[in-house]
LOLOKE-200882 format. One record per residue: residue in one letter; x, y, z of N, C-alpha, C, O in turn. Coordinates in steps of 0.001 Angstrom, whole numbers, plus 500000, padded with zeros to 6 digits. Layout:
BEGIN
AXYZXYZXYZXYZ/...
END
This chain:
BEGIN
M575412906424581314575784906565582719574535906516583576573569907230583306/K574543905680584607573378905611585462573736905019586824574786904401587003/I572840905226587760572897904561589060572248903189588886571097903090588461/T572972902160589210572451900810589036571802900257590296570925899396590220/E572228900746591451571711900204592706572011901175593839573025901872593817/I571134901217594818571374901965596060571102901008597218570005900462597340/R572101900811598060571979899887599185572057900648600509572724901677600614/E571367900122601504571404900690602860571549899573603869570975898495603711/I572323899841604910572394898952606060572371899807607315573002900862607374/T571629899335608326571553900044609596572561899432610555572552898223610790/L573424900266611103574522899810611950574459900480613324573970901605613438/P574944899806614363574958900420615693576146901363615867577246901086615389/I575918902459616544577021903316617013576796903585618501576964904706618980/S576416902537619209576046902674620612577256903011621466578390902646621157/S576973903721622552578021904136623476577386904404624834576247904868624881/P578078904129625949577494904316627282577593905761627758578074906032628858/I577135906678626922577229908104627255575846908716627151574936908134626561/R575702909893627728574456910626627611574761912115627593575787912566628102/N573844912865626994573888914307627131572706914720628000572185913897628753/A572278915957627914571199916408628786569849915824628388568900915877629170/Y569752915270627187568455914828626690568358913332626441567352912719626800/I569372912729625838569285911322625443570549910579625857571599911172626104/D570403909235625924571606908426626016571820907748624659570907907680623835/F573018907256624445573408906722623142573561905208623167574249904639622320/S572926904553624130573122903118624284572494902309623158572889901167622921/K571508902897622452570861902178621352570899902969620043570050902779619172/M571876903847619914571962904706618742572381903906617508573250903037617584/T571751904213616370572094903578615104572296904646614037571985905819614245/L572824904219612892572869905082611717572657904241610465572784903017610490/S572334904916609381572225904280608078573506904529607289573973905664607184/L574065903462606739575174903544605803574624903223604420573925902225604244/V574936904063603438574373903956602098575492903847601072576533904492601194/A575259903013600052576155902925598894575351903200597634574341902542597388/V575788904165596834575197904467595533576140903913594477577247904417594291/I575694902879593794576542902144592853576193902575591427575019902629591061/T577210902879590629576997903335589262577574902337588260578250901377588632/D577291902586586982577875901752585926579140902367585339579629901931584297/V579669903392586026580934904000585590582074903131586098582222902939587305/I582877902608585187583952901696585542585270902460585614585654903159584676/R585953902310586748587268902924586949588164901858587572587822901256588590/D589317901637586943590243900593587412589551899232587509589802898453588428/G588678898968586540588029897675586462586864897460587408586311896361587461/K586466898511588177585384898360589152584399899519589014584790900615588611/P583125899290589344582151900385589320582491901442590378582927901118591483/L582285902684590021582446903748591009581249903747591946580101903629591520/V581548903884593243580525903837594285580668905063595175581777905442595552/G579544905677595504579530906752596483578940906266597790578044905422597807/Y579453906808598892579018906367600216578514907554601039578952908691600862/G577584907254601937577085908277602851576551907634604114576234906445604138/F576453908439605168575851907984606427575320909201607157575762910326606923/N574359908959608054573796910085608791574545910319610097575185909416610637/S574454911523610580575160911919611793574539911285613026573394910833613002/N575319911262614107574825910754615377573714911656615916573599912826615552/G572916911077616783571825911823617398570482911583616735569439911851617331/R570495911079615506569289910645614798569533909214614346570663908847614024/Y568503908424614320568660906996614080568678906672612584568359907517611748/G569054905439612267569042904976610888567661905099610258566644904988610943/Q567633905330608939566375905612608237566156904663607058565592905056606037/G566603903421607202566543902478606092565145902240605556564963902129604344/K564153902158606430562796901875605970562276902988605076561709902718604017/L562460904221605485562035905344604646562754905315603300562139905534602257/M564051905046603329564807905011602081564263903952601135564040904223599955/R564053902761601644563632901653600782562201901805600288561878901364599186/E561334902428601094559939902560600700559713903704599722558856903605598844/R560476904799599862560164906000599075561326906514598245561199906673597031/F562454906776598885563455907591598205564332906803597236564626907294596147/I564747905622597595565553904817596684564755904429595438565273904580594331/P563508903933595567562755903598594350562576904774593404562623904593592187/R562373905969593930562162907117593048563391907407592194563272907763591022/V564569907252592786565793907468592008565952906387590948566258906685589794/L565747905153591332565974904045590407564907903973589317565168903448588234/E563717904493589586562657904482588588562741905655587617562085905633586576/A563525906666587930563674907816587038564453907418585786565330906556585839/A564126908046584670564887907807583446566339908196583687566594909316584131/P567301907320583415568709907638583715569179908972583151569911909701583820/D568767909301581923569216910563581319568685911776582074569276912854582014/S567564911603582788566988912735583510567779913093584753567543914139585358/L568717912234585142569522912476586343570942912930586016571780913028586912/L571219913207584746572553913640584333572646915156584302571638915848584164/D573861915663584432574066917102584328574015917535582861573832916709581967/A574178918839582625574020919374581272575030918799580294574747918680579102/S576207918444580793577240917895579916576978916443579545577526915940578564/G576141915771580327575886914363580109577010913452580544576977912251580275/T578021914016581222579192913230581620579249912958583118580207912358583605/N578228913396583849578212913159585293576771913193585774575879913698585092/L576568912652586945575271912743587594575056914159588124576016914872588418/D573800914559588242573454915885588760572794915710590123571658915241590194/P573474916073591202572881915887592541571557916609592721570684916125593441/H571395917755592081570154918517592227568982917778591577567881917770592126/K569205917164590425568142916398589768567819915128590554566657914733590645/I568833914495591116568591913303591935567817913679593187566906912958593596/W568172914801593796567443915295594969565980915539594610565080915153595355/A565748916177593471564372916460593054563586915164592833562395915096593138/A564251914152592308563579912861592136563197912266593488562099911731593639/M564079912354594456563763911826595784562597912566596424561804911965597149/F562488913856596164561468914673596832560132914661596087559177915307596520/T560060913941594983558814913859594227557662913359595113557801912377595844/N556526914058595028555309913667595753555439913814597267554723913155598020/E556347914673597710556490914983599136555910916371599415556176917318598674/K555133916488600462554570917774600839555612918614601590556549918060602167/P555458919933601588556340920771602403556150920485603890555115919968604310/G557165920830604674557078920664606124557321919234606549557520918347605719/G557301919017607867557494917676608394558878917133608107559015916049607539/H559894917863608487561236917569608004561974916494608792562925915912608270/G561574916211610023562402915460610963563095914227610476564324914166610523/E562351913214609998562981911946609665563339911846608192564409911337607858/R562476912318607304562789912181605875563988913035605496564713912695604562/S564210914146606210565375914976605893566672914216606148567674914440605468/V566650913316607131567823912491607420568010911449606321569131911218605867/A566915910820605895566993909807604846567520910398603544568422909832602926/I566969911523603128567420912161601891568839912674602042569646912544601121/G569158913259603195570503913792603412571577912731603342572684912996602871/T571263911524603808572236910437603782572496909973602353573646909775601963/I571425909798601566571599909420600163572315910531599403573181910259598572/D571959911763599684572591912907599022574100912909599250574861913220598333/M574543912565600462575976912501600732576655911506599796577704911799599221/A576051910330599649576630909305598781576656909762597326577591909453596587/V575628910495596923575580911003595554576729911972595292577406911865594269/W576955912909596199578049913869596016579406913166596022580320913568595302/D579533912121596830580784911361596854581078910773595477582197910894594978/V580090910141594865580346909510593567580457910548592457581201910339591499/V579739911655592562579878912724591563581311913252591535581884913445590463/A581887913483592707583278913955592762584245912885592262585251913203591627/K583942911615592546584806910543592041584742910439590526585768910222589881/I583559910591589949583446910587588493584255911739587902584897911577586864/A584227912887588549585014914040588106586493913910588449587308914727588020/D586842912874589230588219912617589650588812913802590414589935914238590161/R588015914304591357588434915427592184588058915163593643587097914442593912/P588802915736594576588277915809595942586995916630595932586878917593595174/L586043916258596763584788916993596764585012918457597095584345919322596527/F585937918757598003586148920158598365586607920984597163586255922159597053/Q587387920386596266587820921090595067586650921301594106586497922374593522/L585839920273593953584661920384593086583725921473593583583197922249592787/L583514921536594890582619922546595456583183923951595289582443924889594992/A584488924098595481585109925408595291584942925884593857584701927067593614/E585070924969592913584943925335591499583504925673591126583267926591590340/R582544924942591683581144925136591292580434926224592077579607926947591523/Y580746926350593362579946927218594232580779928181595073580226928998595809/G582096928091594968582967928960595755583757929891594858583304930280593782/N584935930237595317585784931150594537586802930418593686587690931040593102/G586679929101593613587583928295592795588783927761593538589431926819593082/V589089928356594688590269927951595454589824927486596840589403928312597649/P589905926200597133589486925724598457590448926154599547591619926427599283/E589946926214600775590776926452601950591025925109602600590204924623603378/R592159924511602279592407923135602728592706923048604215592610921964604790/R593062924143604849593333924138606288592036924490607017591527925603606882/V591506923545607785590167923652608368590260923630609893590924922770610472/F589581924592610539589472924589611994588555923459612443587488923255611865/V588967922726613473588137921670614058588195921784615580589219922169616145/Y587096921449616227587097921410617691586697920013618153586046919267617422/A587090919676619361586852918335619908585580918331620737585494919006621763/A584592917565620287583338917420621025583439916223621955583719915106621519/G583214916462623216583264915409624222582572915896625470581573916612625398/G583107915503626630582537915966627883581139915460628138580358916123628821/Y580801914288627599579510913679627888579474913200629338580496913149630021/Y578280912854629781578109912278631111578309910766631010577487910059630427/Y579394910289631575579712908862631614579344908300632982579379909025633976/P578992907015633046578806906390634357580095906455635182581167906100634692/D579988906899636403581115906884637348582289907762636915583418907549637356/Q582027908747636056583126909635635672583275910753636704582339911516636944/D584458910841637311584702911934638244585412913070637514585688912981636318/H585701914134638250586325915295637621587729914986637118588180915551636122/G588408914094637806589746913716637355589716913051635990590543913355635130/K588769912147635790588640911486634490588193912468633417588618912374632266/L587340913405633794586922914433632842588116915275632398588260915574631213/K588964915653633340590160916415632979591096915598632106591697916127631171/D591222914321632404592071913462631570591547913394630141592325913416629188/E590216913311629993589628913295628657590003914560627889590417914493626732/M589856915700628535590143916961627858591632917120627564592001917635626509/R592482916688628477593926916729628203594257915893626973595125916258626180/G593562914773626820593802913932625655593518914668624353594261914514623383/Y592454915464624319592156916241623111593210917327622879593682917529621761/L593557918005623944594553919074623811595892918516623372596581919128622556/D596270917367623900597542916758623518597563916356622049598631916246621445/R596370916134621470596300915773620051596236916982619132596124916829617916/G596305918169619692596393919362618869595169920240618834595197921299618207/Y594081919832619492592887920683619515593114921885620431593820921798621436/T592506922994620064592585924200620894591228924583621488591156925416622392/V590149923970620975588806924187621519588202922824621826588217921924620986/V587667922679623048587016921444623464585597921784623910585304922927624261/K584718920776623891583319921017624253582857919999625287583249918833625247/K582018920456626215581430919575627214579917919774627242579398920806626816/K579230918764627751577784918819627895577400919469629222578090919317630230/I576293920191629198575706920732630417574219920388630415573667919986629391/G573585920546631561572155920308631661571780918901632072570609918625632331/G572755918004632138572494916644632584572804916452634053572705915343634576/A573176917520634711573436917524636153572889918846636696572326919639635942/S573050919081637976572614920356638535573522921477638027574633921232637556/L573029922694638131573842923840637735575139923875638536576205924119637970/D575066923639639823576278923672640642577291922625640178578485922910640086/E576815921419639886577732920377639428578283920708638041579463920475637777/D577459921238637169577960921625635849579047922699635973580037922667635242/L578867923638636888579895924664637084581181924053637632582277924473637259/R581054923081638501582259922403638993582971921662637856584201921638637797/R582196921063636963582796920379635804583490921384634889584575921120634371/I582856922536634697583484923579633881584789924037634519585805924156633835/D584769924291635814585986924729636500587095923687636381588265924036636227/A586730922415636453587734921355636334588395921392634964589615921261634855/I587596921571633922588168921623632568589011922877632381590108922817631826/L588502924002632840589261925243632673590620925173633363591561925855632957/S590722924358634394591998924256635115593093923596634280594274923726634603/V592714922881633201593731922227632371593961922962631053594844922582630284/L593182924009630781593374924767629549594526925742629690594765926288630767/Q595232925955628604596334926909628548595919928123627723594815928168627180/D596811929103627634596530930287626817596206929866625383596868929002624809/G595169930499624817594785930193623448593861929005623320593459928658622209/Q593510928367624433592603927218624410591273927614625060591249928377626026/K590167927087624518588851927510624986587918926320625157588130925240624607/L586874926569625948585833925580626219584504926082625683584139927240625888/A583773925196624986582386925433624602581492924528625435581915923450625852/V580253924961625682579314924131626442578034923965625638577657924841624859/D577363922820625839576230922426625002575132921829625873575348920823626548/A573953922448625858572822921983626662571889921056625889570946920516626467/N572130920862624610571323919951623788569821920224623875569012919297623857/G569457921505623969568057921901623918567246921589625156566017921558625097/R567898921362626259567219920856627455566421921903628221565435921548628868/F566801923166628178566319924134629158565017924817628731564788925072627549/D564170925107629728563122926088629518563753927473629673564940927587629979/L562967928509629464563539929855629442564177930222630782565283930763630799/D563512929942631900564052930330633200565389929633633469566330930248633968/T565459928337633131566705927604633349567790928105632417568945928241632823/A567435928378631178568418928899630220569003930217630705570196930474630545/I568157931046631297568629932335631808569515932133633042570542932796633185/R569117931218633930569959930950635112571352930494634683572358930954635223/Y571401929592633713572701929155633211573448930300632541574656930447632726/A572734931112631764573392932233631085574063933167632084575196933597631872/K573376933475633152573954934361634166575181933730634819576184934399635069/A575081932427635091576222931744635723577397931598634757578554931719635158/L577099931338633488578167931134632500578851932435632101579955932417631556/S578202933559632368578774934847631955580091935154632657580850936010632203/Q580369934462633760581646934698634447582833934123633686583979934464633976/Y582566933249632710583633932580631970583794933183630572582891933839630054/D584941932950629987585194933339628600585066932091627734586065931517627299/L583814931678627490583561930447626757583585930682625250583334931786624767/F583894929612624526583869929692623062582445929904622584582206930724621698/W581482929164623166580071929441622953579215928708623987579672927788624665/Y577963929144624082576896928529624872575901927996623848575263928769623134/E575770926663623778575101926025622647573727925466622999573534924858624052/E572792925686622103571458925091622083570848925013623481570632923933624032/A570582926181624027570041926233625389568648925622625465568352924852626378/G567785925969624497566406925502624544566022924694623326566849924413622459/D564753924326623274564245923573622132564645924275620835564538925498620739/P565105923517619835565618924156618620564592924992617872564972925893617124/L563297924720618050562264925496617372561685926605618246560761927301617825/D562210926778619446561743927851620322562574929104620043563492929442620789/F562231929771618963563007930939618545562850932104619522563763932915619679/E561698932185620172561508933248621156562460933063622333563040934037622812/L562632931830622806563582931581623886564978932039623475565662932729624232/Q565394931652622279566733932030621823566875933541621712567904934104622087/A565840934192621195565893935644621042565932936345622396566624937349622560/T565187935812623367565179936415624700566514936217625403566978937091626135/L567115935079625178568340934731625896569470935706625614570333935916626467/R569477936299624436570576937226624132570580938448625046571595939134625173/N569435938717625684569387939830626632570115939506627931570381940402628733/Y570439938236628143571083937797629386572480937213629143573200936895630089/Y572853937077627869574153936487627560574697937196626325574224936987625208/D575711938048626553576208938855625439577410938231624732577978938829623818/K577793937031625159578916936341624536578398935380623468577184935240623319/P579276934715622722578811933888621602577889932749622035578109932087623050/M576847932548621224575964931404621359575967930631620043576407931138619010/A575475929411620097575432928561618899574173927711618938573714927300620004/T573625927456617758572477926558617642572283926210616166572971926745615297/G571344925310615897570984924999614514571148923556614106570678923175613034/E571802922725614921572056921350614493570784920531614371570774919506613689/N569718920962615015568449920239614950567393920985614145566195920809614364/L567841921809613223566969922429612225567296921782610889568455921760610475/F566275921251610209566534920305609128566078920769607757565866919947606866/S565925922077607573565558922603606266566005924052606173566274924705607182/M566078924544604932566375925955604748565311926811605407565623927853605984/Q564037926380605328562955927185605880563084927334607398562887928426607931/D563412926248608090563599926339609533564821927189609868564800927969610820/A565880927037609086567066927872609302566725929341609100567194930203609843/R565913929618608097565511931013607849564696931568608998564855932732609366/N563821930750609570563046931220610722563946931520611912563691932463612661/L564997930723612092565963931030613153566591932401612920566713933198613851/I566988932673611687567624933956611379566624935100611523566970936178612007/R565389934862611101564381935921611184563951936216612617563794937376612996/Y563761935158613416563067935322614683563857934897615919563406935118617043/G565031934289615726565775933742616846566757934686617505567427934311618467/G566851935908617000567727936878617645569205936565617520570012937087618289/M569576935722616565570988935382616401571762936590615886571258937366615075/R572993936736616370573799937921616103574956937544615161575827936748615513/S574941938126613974575879937714612929577313938114613222578226937677612522/D577536938941614248578907939355614570579568938437615592580772938548615825/R578794937518616217579421936698617265578862935266617365579569934372617829/D577633935036616947577022933724617141577378932769616001577843933189614942/F577147931467616245577510930430615284576291929573614941575400929363615765/L576281929085613695575191928280613158575715926883612868576777926729612263/Q574976925863613296575503924496613298574714923532612410574694922330612673/F574073924041611378573297923193610476574182922063609939575339922278609577/D573612920862609900574339919647609521573706919080608262572557918639608294/C574437919083607153573851918661605881573358917225605927572366916900605274/A574025916354606683573640914947606710572287914726607363571659913690607144/L571829915679608158570532915583608811569475916450608144568288916308608436/S569883917335607265568960918355606747568909918340605225569187919345604569/Y568549917183604677568313917017603242569580917082602402569485917102601175/G570739917115603000571964917032602230572503918367601752571993919433602100/L573553918276600941574240919476600448573372920295599511573489921520599478/V572495919640598742571609920400597856570809921419598660570709922583598270/E570247920988599770569498921904600635570439922852601364570095924013601584/Y571617922377601741572574923234602459572991924422601597573196925522602111/L573118924206600288573447925311599387572342926365599412572627927561599357/R571100925936599494569983926889599612570082927656600929569816928857600981/T570466926948601988570613927597603293571719928645603249571559929740603787/L572837928315602613573921929289602499573494930514601694573866931637602034/D572723930309600637572212931443599866571307932311600733571387933538600678/M570451931687601530569577932429602429570390933248603426570077934413603672/L571426932652603999572259933382604953572903934595604310572968935666604912/H573377934424603087573988935550602371572978936684602189573316937854602362/Q571745936335601843570707937347601651570404938095602945569959939243602919/H570649937436604078570389938072605379571654938672605997571651939058607166/G572726938749605223573926939444605684574846938622606556575691939179607257/W574701937300606530575549936427607337576735935932606516576591935586605344/S577901935902607143579080935311606528579048933799606690578589933283607709/R579541933092605672579660931638605778580583931220606924580481930105607434/T581472932110607318582417931759608374581739931602609734582353931100610675/R580475932029609846579744931829611106579130930431611182578511930084612188/C579294929628610136578766928263610115579850927280610532580898927201609892/I579606926538611592580480925449612035579585924231612232578996924065613300/P579476923374611210578473922303611239578672921294612354579789921010612787/H577541920763612801577484919612613694577809918342612920577711918323611693/G578193917289613619578234915958613035579578915280612992579651914053613051/G580646916047612890581976915461612942582304914526611799583109913613611981/H581710914714610620581948913793609510582703914489608371582788915716608311/Q583236913674607486584090914189606415583306914954605353583881915788604652/M582016914691605221581217915469604270581260916944604639581533917794603791/S580988917249605906581030918649606326582436919226606206582590920401605873/L583456918428606469584828918910606280585043919387604853585662920428604630/N584537918633603891584679919033602491583906920307602183584372921153601420/I582728920443602775581951921662602572582672922862603168582742923927602554/V583205922682604366583948923772605012585126924208604147585324925401603918/A585906923244603668587085923560602875586722924137601514587380925061601035/G585677923599600887585328924033599545584571925336599485584698926082598514/L583775925627600518582890926783600469583229927852601502582520928853601606/G584295927655602263584764928709603150583971928887604418583800930013604884/L583475927791604999582794927878606288583816928052607412585023928032607174/G583319928224608637584189928597609734584912927460610426585851927708611183/G584507926220610189585154925096610858584195923928610961583122923944610360/N584581922910611725583783921696611803583933921040613165584979921123613807/E582857920384613587582912919578614801583728918317614547583850917864613409/S584286917753615618585067916521615519584810915682616761584726916205617872/Y584686914359616557584561913416617671585805912538617685585833911508617012/P586823912917618427588091912167618372587973910715618804588691909859618286/D587082910422619745587029909067620302585663908407620197585534907230620533/L584648909116619748583279908614619784582765908272618390583260908771617379/F581747907397618369580987907069617157581870906522616037581632906764614854/Q582879905790616442583791905206615454583162903960614814582369903271615456/P583513903667613547584574904309612755584102905495611934584815905946611037/F582903906013612226582317907011611344582826908419611608582803909260610710/G583289908692612837583869909986613123585340910030612737585941909009612404/G585900911218612786587337911349612571587720911634611136586878911910610282/F589018911558610897589614911991609638590286910816608933590462909751609525/P590664911010607663591460909971606996592744909678607761593286910547608445/D593217908460607637594436908048608336595594908969607963595775909334606801/G596357909326608961597514910186608734597239911664608888598177912455608986/V595962912063608912595623913470609102595739913805610587595161913116611428/R596470914840610903596718915227612283596163916626612557596103917478611671/V595765916833613801595317918157614228596540918939614696597295918482615554/E596720920105614128597842920973614507597312922372614762596758923014613870/Q597489922838615998597005924154616406595527924341616052595108925389615560/G594756923283616321593320923366616132592847923250614699591677923513614422/H593709922870613789593345922764612372593835921449611792594822920878612256/I593123920972610758593627919860609961593788920342608519593193921341608112/T594596919620607763594771919913606338594133918804605528594463917631605705/M593223919168604641592487918192603846593424917450602897594192918088602177/P593378916124602878594219915358601962593625915335600553592429915563600370/E594468915061599572594025914981598173593497913581597887594224912717597399/L592225913372598199591581912086597957590324912321597131589577913257597415/P590069911497596114588861911688595310587599911548596155587566910797597129/G586571912281595765585312912220596498585437912833597879586211913766598096/I584664912294598805584694912790600184585977912373600886586429913056601805/G586562911269600469587819910811601062587670909661602022588588909375602791/F586517908985601995586291907877602911587330906762602750587700906101603720/E587794906564601513588747905484601267590039905676602034590801904725602203/G590301906878602497591514907147603252591439906773604720592434906878605437/K590268906338605179590094905935606580589819904437606595588697904009606322/A590834903641606911590785902196606678589644901511607429588940900685606848/D589446901841608716588408901145609478587013901472608960586131900613608953/L586814902716608526585526903103607954585316902463606588584226901972606294/F586343902464605759586165901949604412585917900448604402585295899935603471/R586389899738605413586071898313605498584561898106605587584013897211604943/E583890898939606390582442898836606510581770899181605178580820898518604764/M582268900216604518581677900644603271581870899627602147580943899330601393/R583062899112602053583368898135601004582535896873601171582131896256600186/A582276896485602431581445895302602668580023895522602170579376894581601711/L579528896763602256578174897046601798578079896998600279577075896531599741/S579099897468599584579040897572598120579595896362597393579512896292596167/A580167895393598131580776894234597481579736893382596757580082892365596155/
END
């Protein structure tokens, strides 16, 4: 049993939207196929992965460093103890060979994308949904197939007025979401408050709004927003300042006693640990948004979960960024608190397998081998073209 080939293609996921920091007009991602010599139904089993939006494709790094290291390793050295499946931890270690600590930004995305594809094919070889495999190996054996999801939207569009913003949010609510998210910090505070009021006017009982500054604010601005946002009952106030400014985050809790969220731009267990140590995050109300596809993959995410446990944090406080099916499987298999969702953006990579519906803010994971990409027809067309 061995990996015979690893392929990457860089694809556009451009969109005429912006948040407080970047626009997405030239956004790309890497799509990866890990091809094995395991034959099922007359064809080699293939695992697929891609990186989340907000970081660009990493094909050059993959081809120069990480893919060759996997392919040059002795095949038997990448197998699990039984010899009947690949071992994601050994493959991860092969990719990280000759890498120094620190400097996580871009290589963590490259490794995380390949790692996703590895876990996909490992679950397919085991003939299990990934969420079931994870529950058996790292959870309590019983996955939670009903997963909370929220709708991420509310970006700044050209010529979007408040009426169109309300229509966007109604569209999410009509599809079964109970929590929606909008961007802040890309307009004045007064205009952002008007946008918040517009959205709140269409919410019903049991429905909530989260807001996301995408790390835009300095401390004074973060505090001004915190004071203004305190009048609302928001689901959370997200990533007010630079993701590595732990002092800002710790100070902000003195001005905002309601839930906050951050972590999507921390790309290692060590950075996540520094957030827990020094960022003033409160385990009884705040949320952590680490995204495995950007932070060295599930192998590293498991280390992060172990660290959180050691610091007294429940896994239910983790609601990953990214809106992809890999995180959905982690949430279901390991008992996390929920997952981000992009109902209309970054297609075909966002969303759920065909036929999966949001009901009262939750989806039910389908019984599909691996991550379940084959269940989403428009996405699988792209994947199949890469591995053909």
